[in-house]
N, C-alpha and C positions, 0 to 999 in steps of 0.2 A: 504494500500500499504506499502511496505517496501522501504524505501529510501536508506538504506545502503545495497547494494546488493553484495553478494560475487560472483565473476566471476572466470572462469577458462581460461586457454589458451589452444590452440590446442594440445600442447605437453604433457599435463597431461596424465599419464597412467591410465588405467581402474582400477588398483588396488588402486590407489590414489583417483580416483573419487569415488570408492565404499566407501572408508573411509569417504570422504567428505559427501556423502549422509547420511551415518550413524550418523556421528557426528553432522551435522547441521540440519538434518531432513527436508531439502528442497527436492522439487520434481524436480527442474530444476536449472541449472546454465547457465547464459549467457556466451557465448564464446567470449573472448576479444582478439583482435590482433591489437597491436599499437594504443590502445585507442578506436578502432572501435569494435562494436558488429557484429560478423561475423556468428553467429549461436547460437543455443541453444542446450544444452545436457540435456536430461531428464532421469528419472529412466527407462522410457520405452525404450529409446535409448540404455541404458546400458543393460537391459534385452534382448532386441531384438538381440544383438550380440550372445546370447546363444541359440537362437531358430534355429532349424535345420530342413531341409527337406530332403527327400530321395536323392535329387540332391546335397546336400552339405555334404561334409565329416565333421566329428566332430573333430575339433582341440582340442589340449589339454587345460585344464583350464589355465595353465601358459601361453600358447600362447595367449589366449583370454585376459587375465589380462595384457598382455604386449602391447595390442593395445593402441592407443592414442585417446583422445577426437576427434581429426580430423577424425578418422576412423568411428566414430559412430554418431557424432553430426548431427543435422538437420540444414543445412545451410540456408534454406528458411523457415522463421518462421513468425508467426503472432505476431504483437506487437500493442500497442496503445500509445496515447500520454496522457499527464496529464489531458487534457480537455475532454477526452472520457467519456461520461456519463455512469453510472452504468448499465442501461438496455442494452447498446451496449456491454459492457464488458461481461455481463452475457450471452448475445446472442452468442458472439464468443466462449466463454468457452463451452457452451452447443453444439453448431453446430459442433465444431471441436474437441470436447472431450479433451479440454486443461485444465490442472490443474494450470498453471501459465502463465501470460503474461508479458513480458518485457514492460517497459514504456520508450519510447525514446523521447527526446526533439526535437525541430526544427532542431538542428544540427545533428540529429541522434545519439546523445550521450545518454548513459543509465542514467536515472534519477530515476528509481525504478523498482519494480516488484509487480504485484498483483496476489494473489493466490485465490483459491476457498475459503479458510478460511476468507480472507479479504472481499470477496463479500458476504459471508454468514453473517459476522459481520455487514456490511453495510446495508444489507437488514433487519436485526433484528433491527438496530437503526432506519431505516425508519419506520418500523412498530410500534415503540414505540412513534413516534411523534404524537402529537394531530392533528386531522384532521382539 
């Protein structure tokens, strides 16, 4: 689990979000509004705004990059608390094809984030323990 979590606000532009994804190597950023976590924005959300169907006109790249996190974020997201056991975290990630899960405390405040890499590391540590 990563305890120091970088967050974004709803007004962050897509062009800035792209730079953050590239610089930090994260898959997701919790979206913060006045101290509350109001959503999650992932690389998938970012890429999804570029997917088009025959029913959707293709806007210019600059128009898309001028969208904000609020335009693309996932407002209803899955999260866990710090007491959630590893098998449950793994189950949620696999069932919902999630790469990162925010960890919220009892007051619904962000206390960390757990990634697939964190889960893989924990599984390897469990496997190395003597039976």
